[in-house]
HTML snippet that shows the backbone in 3Dmol.js (N, CA, C, O; Angstrom):
<script src="https://3Dmol.org/build/3Dmol-min.js"></script>
<div id="view" style="width:600px;height:400px;position:relative"></div>
<script>
const pdb = `
ATOM      1  N   MET A   1     -14.803 -10.962  -1.357  1.00  0.00           N
ATOM      2  CA  MET A   1     -13.893  -9.957  -1.944  1.00  0.00           C
ATOM      3  C   MET A   1     -14.103  -9.885  -3.226  1.00  0.00           C
ATOM      4  O   MET A   1     -13.999 -10.857  -3.974  1.00  0.00           O
ATOM      5  N   ASN A   2     -14.423  -8.706  -3.600  1.00  0.00           N
ATOM      6  CA  ASN A   2     -14.624  -8.812  -5.202  1.00  0.00           C
ATOM      7  C   ASN A   2     -13.503  -8.869  -5.932  1.00  0.00           C
ATOM      8  O   ASN A   2     -12.380  -8.705  -5.454  1.00  0.00           O
ATOM      9  N   LYS A   3     -13.819  -9.175  -7.481  1.00  0.00           N
ATOM     10  CA  LYS A   3     -12.312  -9.039  -8.106  1.00  0.00           C
ATOM     11  C   LYS A   3     -11.405  -7.525  -8.383  1.00  0.00           C
ATOM     12  O   LYS A   3     -10.359  -7.757  -8.989  1.00  0.00           O
ATOM     13  N   GLN A   4     -11.550  -6.515  -8.157  1.00  0.00           N
ATOM     14  CA  GLN A   4     -10.989  -5.138  -7.862  1.00  0.00           C
ATOM     15  C   GLN A   4     -10.637  -5.410  -6.387  1.00  0.00           C
ATOM     16  O   GLN A   4      -9.407  -5.460  -6.385  1.00  0.00           O
ATOM     17  N   ALA A   5     -11.011  -5.580  -5.327  1.00  0.00           N
ATOM     18  CA  ALA A   5     -10.544  -5.809  -3.932  1.00  0.00           C
ATOM     19  C   ALA A   5      -9.200  -6.851  -4.205  1.00  0.00           C
ATOM     20  O   ALA A   5      -8.024  -6.511  -4.079  1.00  0.00           O
ATOM     21  N   LEU A   6      -9.669  -8.144  -4.592  1.00  0.00           N
ATOM     22  CA  LEU A   6      -8.575  -9.339  -4.917  1.00  0.00           C
ATOM     23  C   LEU A   6      -7.146  -8.521  -5.871  1.00  0.00           C
ATOM     24  O   LEU A   6      -5.967  -8.769  -5.615  1.00  0.00           O
ATOM     25  N   LYS A   7      -7.564  -7.628  -6.869  1.00  0.00           N
ATOM     26  CA  LYS A   7      -6.671  -6.747  -7.860  1.00  0.00           C
ATOM     27  C   LYS A   7      -5.795  -6.020  -7.264  1.00  0.00           C
ATOM     28  O   LYS A   7      -4.638  -5.949  -7.678  1.00  0.00           O
ATOM     29  N   ARG A   8      -6.313  -5.248  -5.994  1.00  0.00           N
ATOM     30  CA  ARG A   8      -5.689  -4.081  -5.200  1.00  0.00           C
ATOM     31  C   ARG A   8      -5.156  -4.953  -4.028  1.00  0.00           C
ATOM     32  O   ARG A   8      -4.136  -4.443  -3.563  1.00  0.00           O
ATOM     33  N   LYS A   9      -5.474  -5.973  -3.470  1.00  0.00           N
ATOM     34  CA  LYS A   9      -4.669  -6.600  -2.705  1.00  0.00           C
ATOM     35  C   LYS A   9      -3.420  -7.041  -3.181  1.00  0.00           C
ATOM     36  O   LYS A   9      -2.415  -6.805  -2.511  1.00  0.00           O
ATOM     37  N   ASN A  10      -3.326  -7.815  -4.535  1.00  0.00           N
ATOM     38  CA  ASN A  10      -1.991  -8.266  -5.061  1.00  0.00           C
ATOM     39  C   ASN A  10      -1.217  -7.287  -4.828  1.00  0.00           C
ATOM     40  O   ASN A  10      -0.410  -7.072  -3.924  1.00  0.00           O
ATOM     41  N   ASN A  11      -1.665  -6.479  -6.090  1.00  0.00           N
ATOM     42  CA  ASN A  11      -0.981  -5.061  -5.803  1.00  0.00           C
ATOM     43  C   ASN A  11      -0.407  -4.412  -4.592  1.00  0.00           C
ATOM     44  O   ASN A  11       0.403  -3.497  -4.737  1.00  0.00           O
ATOM     45  N   VAL A  12      -0.796  -4.853  -3.301  1.00  0.00           N
ATOM     46  CA  VAL A  12       0.033  -4.304  -2.257  1.00  0.00           C
ATOM     47  C   VAL A  12       0.880  -5.584  -1.958  1.00  0.00           C
ATOM     48  O   VAL A  12       2.069  -5.704  -1.663  1.00  0.00           O
ATOM     49  N   GLN A  13       0.045  -6.350  -2.100  1.00  0.00           N
ATOM     50  CA  GLN A  13       1.063  -7.760  -1.560  1.00  0.00           C
ATOM     51  C   GLN A  13       2.230  -7.929  -2.459  1.00  0.00           C
ATOM     52  O   GLN A  13       3.136  -8.545  -1.897  1.00  0.00           O
ATOM     53  N   GLN A  14       2.531  -7.525  -3.852  1.00  0.00           N
ATOM     54  CA  GLN A  14       3.658  -7.100  -4.865  1.00  0.00           C
ATOM     55  C   GLN A  14       4.501  -5.787  -4.206  1.00  0.00           C
ATOM     56  O   GLN A  14       5.725  -5.734  -4.319  1.00  0.00           O
ATOM     57  N   ALA A  15       4.009  -5.113  -3.760  1.00  0.00           N
ATOM     58  CA  ALA A  15       4.482  -3.947  -3.234  1.00  0.00           C
ATOM     59  C   ALA A  15       5.278  -4.379  -1.964  1.00  0.00           C
ATOM     60  O   ALA A  15       6.501  -4.248  -2.004  1.00  0.00           O
ATOM     61  N   VAL A  16       4.608  -4.955  -0.679  1.00  0.00           N
ATOM     62  CA  VAL A  16       5.304  -5.546   0.071  1.00  0.00           C
ATOM     63  C   VAL A  16       6.307  -6.026  -0.425  1.00  0.00           C
ATOM     64  O   VAL A  16       7.292  -5.287  -0.405  1.00  0.00           O
ATOM     65  N   ALA A  17       6.453  -7.235  -0.974  1.00  0.00           N
ATOM     66  CA  ALA A  17       7.401  -8.289  -1.552  1.00  0.00           C
ATOM     67  C   ALA A  17       8.793  -7.267  -2.064  1.00  0.00           C
ATOM     68  O   ALA A  17       9.986  -7.403  -1.793  1.00  0.00           O
ATOM     69  N   ASN A  18       8.096  -6.228  -2.897  1.00  0.00           N
ATOM     70  CA  ASN A  18       9.283  -5.744  -3.486  1.00  0.00           C
ATOM     71  C   ASN A  18      10.060  -4.990  -1.764  1.00  0.00           C
ATOM     72  O   ASN A  18      11.183  -5.455  -1.575  1.00  0.00           O
ATOM     73  N   GLU A  19       9.858  -4.550  -1.272  1.00  0.00           N
ATOM     74  CA  GLU A  19      10.376  -3.810  -0.037  1.00  0.00           C
ATOM     75  C   GLU A  19      11.085  -4.861   0.463  1.00  0.00           C
ATOM     76  O   GLU A  19      12.308  -4.771   0.575  1.00  0.00           O
ATOM     77  N   ARG A  20      10.247  -6.249   0.911  1.00  0.00           N
ATOM     78  CA  ARG A  20      11.240  -7.227   1.127  1.00  0.00           C
ATOM     79  C   ARG A  20      12.566  -7.608   0.733  1.00  0.00           C
ATOM     80  O   ARG A  20      13.419  -8.134   1.448  1.00  0.00           O
ATOM     81  N   LEU A  21      12.656  -7.276  -0.531  1.00  0.00           N
ATOM     82  CA  LEU A  21      13.845  -8.087  -1.598  1.00  0.00           C
ATOM     83  C   LEU A  21      14.865  -6.961  -1.137  1.00  0.00           C
ATOM     84  O   LEU A  21      16.022  -7.237  -0.818  1.00  0.00           O
ATOM     85  N   GLU A  22      14.254  -5.428  -1.123  1.00  0.00           N
ATOM     86  CA  GLU A  22      14.987  -4.220  -0.539  1.00  0.00           C
ATOM     87  C   GLU A  22      15.707  -4.099   0.639  1.00  0.00           C
ATOM     88  O   GLU A  22      16.430  -3.179   1.022  1.00  0.00           O
ATOM     89  N   GLY A  23      15.333  -5.435   1.303  1.00  0.00           N
ATOM     90  CA  GLY A  23      15.843  -5.224   2.878  1.00  0.00           C
ATOM     91  C   GLY A  23      14.681  -4.595   3.776  1.00  0.00           C
ATOM     92  O   GLY A  23      14.710  -4.755   4.996  1.00  0.00           O
ATOM     93  N   LEU A  24      13.745  -3.937   3.206  1.00  0.00           N
ATOM     94  CA  LEU A  24      13.106  -3.145   3.787  1.00  0.00           C
ATOM     95  C   LEU A  24      11.847  -4.076   4.407  1.00  0.00           C
ATOM     96  O   LEU A  24      11.411  -5.192   4.122  1.00  0.00           O
ATOM     97  N   LYS A  25      11.493  -3.073   5.379  1.00  0.00           N
ATOM     98  CA  LYS A  25      10.178  -3.650   6.234  1.00  0.00           C
ATOM     99  C   LYS A  25       9.137  -2.376   6.438  1.00  0.00           C
ATOM    100  O   LYS A  25       9.343  -1.231   6.838  1.00  0.00           O
ATOM    101  N   VAL A  26       7.835  -3.107   5.960  1.00  0.00           N
ATOM    102  CA  VAL A  26       6.579  -2.032   5.696  1.00  0.00           C
ATOM    103  C   VAL A  26       6.042  -1.858   7.242  1.00  0.00           C
ATOM    104  O   VAL A  26       5.890  -2.774   8.051  1.00  0.00           O
ATOM    105  N   SER A  27       5.794  -0.473   7.453  1.00  0.00           N
ATOM    106  CA  SER A  27       5.386  -0.573   8.985  1.00  0.00           C
ATOM    107  C   SER A  27       4.267  -1.000   8.988  1.00  0.00           C
ATOM    108  O   SER A  27       3.926  -1.427   7.885  1.00  0.00           O
ATOM    109  N   LYS A  28       3.058  -1.119  10.256  1.00  0.00           N
ATOM    110  CA  LYS A  28       2.127  -1.382  10.933  1.00  0.00           C
ATOM    111  C   LYS A  28       1.120   0.082   9.815  1.00  0.00           C
ATOM    112  O   LYS A  28       0.182  -0.042   9.028  1.00  0.00           O
ATOM    113  N   GLU A  29       1.809   1.181  10.220  1.00  0.00           N
ATOM    114  CA  GLU A  29       0.619   2.434  10.075  1.00  0.00           C
ATOM    115  C   GLU A  29       1.170   2.214   8.400  1.00  0.00           C
ATOM    116  O   GLU A  29       0.150   2.455   7.754  1.00  0.00           O
ATOM    117  N   SER A  30       2.072   1.940   7.595  1.00  0.00           N
ATOM    118  CA  SER A  30       1.489   1.858   6.237  1.00  0.00           C
ATOM    119  C   SER A  30       1.141   0.673   5.524  1.00  0.00           C
ATOM    120  O   SER A  30       1.021   0.615   4.301  1.00  0.00           O
ATOM    121  N   ARG A  31       1.013  -0.089   6.169  1.00  0.00           N
ATOM    122  CA  ARG A  31      -0.332  -1.307   6.327  1.00  0.00           C
ATOM    123  C   ARG A  31      -2.109  -1.033   6.160  1.00  0.00           C
ATOM    124  O   ARG A  31      -3.039  -1.374   5.429  1.00  0.00           O
ATOM    125  N   LYS A  32      -1.879  -0.313   7.189  1.00  0.00           N
ATOM    126  CA  LYS A  32      -3.509   0.744   7.605  1.00  0.00           C
ATOM    127  C   LYS A  32      -3.630   1.023   6.586  1.00  0.00           C
ATOM    128  O   LYS A  32      -4.407   0.453   5.819  1.00  0.00           O
ATOM    129  N   ILE A  33      -2.667   2.276   6.192  1.00  0.00           N
ATOM    130  CA  ILE A  33      -3.026   3.304   4.965  1.00  0.00           C
ATOM    131  C   ILE A  33      -3.252   2.138   3.528  1.00  0.00           C
ATOM    132  O   ILE A  33      -4.315   2.144   2.906  1.00  0.00           O
ATOM    133  N   ALA A  34      -2.528   1.544   3.294  1.00  0.00           N
ATOM    134  CA  ALA A  34      -2.810   0.775   2.115  1.00  0.00           C
ATOM    135  C   ALA A  34      -3.701  -0.450   2.405  1.00  0.00           C
ATOM    136  O   ALA A  34      -3.934  -1.107   1.390  1.00  0.00           O
ATOM    137  N   ASP A  35      -4.185  -0.859   3.396  1.00  0.00           N
ATOM    138  CA  ASP A  35      -5.913  -1.696   3.694  1.00  0.00           C
ATOM    139  C   ASP A  35      -6.982  -0.676   2.856  1.00  0.00           C
ATOM    140  O   ASP A  35      -7.979  -1.086   2.262  1.00  0.00           O
ATOM    141  N   ASN A  36      -6.579   0.666   2.936  1.00  0.00           N
ATOM    142  CA  ASN A  36      -7.814   1.836   3.027  1.00  0.00           C
ATOM    143  C   ASN A  36      -8.099   1.081   1.128  1.00  0.00           C
ATOM    144  O   ASN A  36      -9.134   0.761   0.542  1.00  0.00           O
ATOM    145  N   TYR A  37      -6.713   1.055   0.728  1.00  0.00           N
ATOM    146  CA  TYR A  37      -6.721   1.271  -0.683  1.00  0.00           C
ATOM    147  C   TYR A  37      -7.392  -0.314  -1.383  1.00  0.00           C
ATOM    148  O   TYR A  37      -8.148  -0.398  -2.350  1.00  0.00           O
ATOM    149  N   ILE A  38      -6.993  -1.136  -0.782  1.00  0.00           N
ATOM    150  CA  ILE A  38      -7.694  -2.718  -0.597  1.00  0.00           C
ATOM    151  C   ILE A  38      -8.923  -2.649  -0.963  1.00  0.00           C
ATOM    152  O   ILE A  38      -9.412  -2.868  -2.071  1.00  0.00           O
ATOM    153  N   VAL A  39      -9.536  -2.253   0.259  1.00  0.00           N
ATOM    154  CA  VAL A  39     -11.167  -2.192   0.365  1.00  0.00           C
ATOM    155  C   VAL A  39     -11.751  -1.135  -0.484  1.00  0.00           C
ATOM    156  O   VAL A  39     -12.980  -1.165  -0.550  1.00  0.00           O
ATOM    157  N   GLY A  40     -11.069  -0.085  -1.235  1.00  0.00           N
ATOM    158  CA  GLY A  40     -11.413   0.903  -2.127  1.00  0.00           C
ATOM    159  C   GLY A  40     -12.211   2.203  -1.285  1.00  0.00           C
ATOM    160  O   GLY A  40     -13.296   2.596  -1.713  1.00  0.00           O
ATOM    161  N   LYS A  41     -11.767   2.651  -0.413  1.00  0.00           N
ATOM    162  CA  LYS A  41     -11.468   3.519   0.427  1.00  0.00           C
ATOM    163  C   LYS A  41     -10.655   4.349  -0.035  1.00  0.00           C
ATOM    164  O   LYS A  41     -11.194   5.443   0.137  1.00  0.00           O
ATOM    165  N   ALA A  42      -9.553   4.514  -0.584  1.00  0.00           N
ATOM    166  CA  ALA A  42      -8.598   5.155  -1.142  1.00  0.00           C
ATOM    167  C   ALA A  42      -8.252   5.218  -2.779  1.00  0.00           C
ATOM    168  O   ALA A  42      -8.998   4.593  -3.533  1.00  0.00           O
ATOM    169  N   SER A  43      -7.183   5.932  -3.305  1.00  0.00           N
ATOM    170  CA  SER A  43      -7.140   5.625  -4.459  1.00  0.00           C
ATOM    171  C   SER A  43      -5.490   5.121  -4.441  1.00  0.00           C
ATOM    172  O   SER A  43      -4.826   5.557  -3.500  1.00  0.00           O
ATOM    173  N   ALA A  44      -4.915   4.377  -5.264  1.00  0.00           N
ATOM    174  CA  ALA A  44      -3.315   4.148  -5.463  1.00  0.00           C
ATOM    175  C   ALA A  44      -2.789   5.404  -5.109  1.00  0.00           C
ATOM    176  O   ALA A  44      -1.760   5.603  -4.463  1.00  0.00           O
ATOM    177  N   LYS A  45      -3.758   6.445  -5.694  1.00  0.00           N
ATOM    178  CA  LYS A  45      -2.381   7.722  -5.962  1.00  0.00           C
ATOM    179  C   LYS A  45      -3.094   8.309  -4.525  1.00  0.00           C
ATOM    180  O   LYS A  45      -2.260   9.115  -4.112  1.00  0.00           O
ATOM    181  N   ALA A  46      -3.735   8.299  -3.988  1.00  0.00           N
ATOM    182  CA  ALA A  46      -4.129   9.110  -2.661  1.00  0.00           C
ATOM    183  C   ALA A  46      -2.774   8.196  -1.675  1.00  0.00           C
ATOM    184  O   ALA A  46      -1.707   8.634  -1.243  1.00  0.00           O
ATOM    185  N   VAL A  47      -3.289   7.016  -1.597  1.00  0.00           N
ATOM    186  CA  VAL A  47      -2.402   6.240  -0.730  1.00  0.00           C
ATOM    187  C   VAL A  47      -0.574   6.491  -0.947  1.00  0.00           C
ATOM    188  O   VAL A  47       0.262   6.482  -0.043  1.00  0.00           O
ATOM    189  N   ALA A  48      -0.342   6.694  -2.345  1.00  0.00           N
ATOM    190  CA  ALA A  48       0.807   6.532  -2.633  1.00  0.00           C
ATOM    191  C   ALA A  48       1.496   7.938  -2.176  1.00  0.00           C
ATOM    192  O   ALA A  48       2.685   8.171  -1.956  1.00  0.00           O
ATOM    193  N   LYS A  49       0.359   8.802  -2.103  1.00  0.00           N
ATOM    194  CA  LYS A  49       1.083  10.075  -1.857  1.00  0.00           C
ATOM    195  C   LYS A  49       0.983  10.169  -0.141  1.00  0.00           C
ATOM    196  O   LYS A  49       1.872  10.845   0.376  1.00  0.00           O
ATOM    197  N   LYS A  50       0.111   9.630   0.657  1.00  0.00           N
ATOM    198  CA  LYS A  50       0.159   9.521   1.698  1.00  0.00           C
ATOM    199  C   LYS A  50       1.310   9.158   2.689  1.00  0.00           C
ATOM    200  O   LYS A  50       1.689   9.763   3.691  1.00  0.00           O
ATOM    201  N   ILE A  51       1.861   7.732   1.996  1.00  0.00           N
ATOM    202  CA  ILE A  51       2.785   6.810   2.445  1.00  0.00           C
ATOM    203  C   ILE A  51       4.192   8.232   2.289  1.00  0.00           C
ATOM    204  O   ILE A  51       4.816   8.857   3.146  1.00  0.00           O
ATOM    205  N   ARG A  52       4.202   8.245   1.447  1.00  0.00           N
ATOM    206  CA  ARG A  52       5.754   9.253   0.912  1.00  0.00           C
ATOM    207  C   ARG A  52       5.622  10.358   2.161  1.00  0.00           C
ATOM    208  O   ARG A  52       6.541  10.739   2.887  1.00  0.00           O
ATOM    209  N   ALA A  53       4.103  10.797   2.209  1.00  0.00           N
ATOM    210  CA  ALA A  53       4.451  12.512   2.916  1.00  0.00           C
ATOM    211  C   ALA A  53       4.786  11.536   4.579  1.00  0.00           C
ATOM    212  O   ALA A  53       5.785  11.881   5.212  1.00  0.00           O
ATOM    213  N   ARG A  54       4.071  10.602   5.038  1.00  0.00           N
ATOM    214  CA  ARG A  54       5.088  10.128   6.158  1.00  0.00           C
ATOM    215  C   ARG A  54       6.363   9.994   6.165  1.00  0.00           C
ATOM    216  O   ARG A  54       6.887   9.977   7.279  1.00  0.00           O
ATOM    217  N   TYR A  55       7.043   9.890   5.241  1.00  0.00           N
ATOM    218  CA  TYR A  55       8.403   9.649   4.888  1.00  0.00           C
ATOM    219  C   TYR A  55       9.542  10.649   4.855  1.00  0.00           C
ATOM    220  O   TYR A  55      10.709  10.651   5.247  1.00  0.00           O
ATOM    221  N   GLY A  56       8.451  11.801   4.007  1.00  0.00           N
ATOM    222  CA  GLY A  56       9.082  13.228   4.035  1.00  0.00           C
ATOM    223  C   GLY A  56       9.674  12.721   2.448  1.00  0.00           C
ATOM    224  O   GLY A  56      10.860  13.029   2.333  1.00  0.00           O
ATOM    225  N   VAL A  57       9.167  12.089   1.339  1.00  0.00           N
ATOM    226  CA  VAL A  57       8.975  12.169   0.456  1.00  0.00           C
ATOM    227  C   VAL A  57       8.120  13.123  -0.184  1.00  0.00           C
ATOM    228  O   VAL A  57       7.427  13.603   0.712  1.00  0.00           O
ATOM    229  N   ILE A  58       7.775  13.719  -1.455  1.00  0.00           N
ATOM    230  CA  ILE A  58       7.182  14.280  -2.022  1.00  0.00           C
ATOM    231  C   ILE A  58       7.232  14.443  -3.036  1.00  0.00           C
ATOM    232  O   ILE A  58       6.408  15.175  -3.585  1.00  0.00           O
TER     233      ILE A  58
END
`;
const viewer = $3Dmol.createViewer("view");
viewer.addModel(pdb, "pdb");
viewer.setStyle({}, {cartoon: {color: "spectrum"}});
viewer.zoomTo();
viewer.render();
</script>
């Protein structure tokens, strides 16, 4: 895994940890969407938009 992918993976891990601190659970579907960000197939902005849309938050 290259440096950028490692940084993106860390960003996702931090986001998931923040959700857990809030008492929330990240769905498998949201993790799959985030995995596209980690491997560079989607931007953070696109991933956030897609996840927000899943939950009706736009």
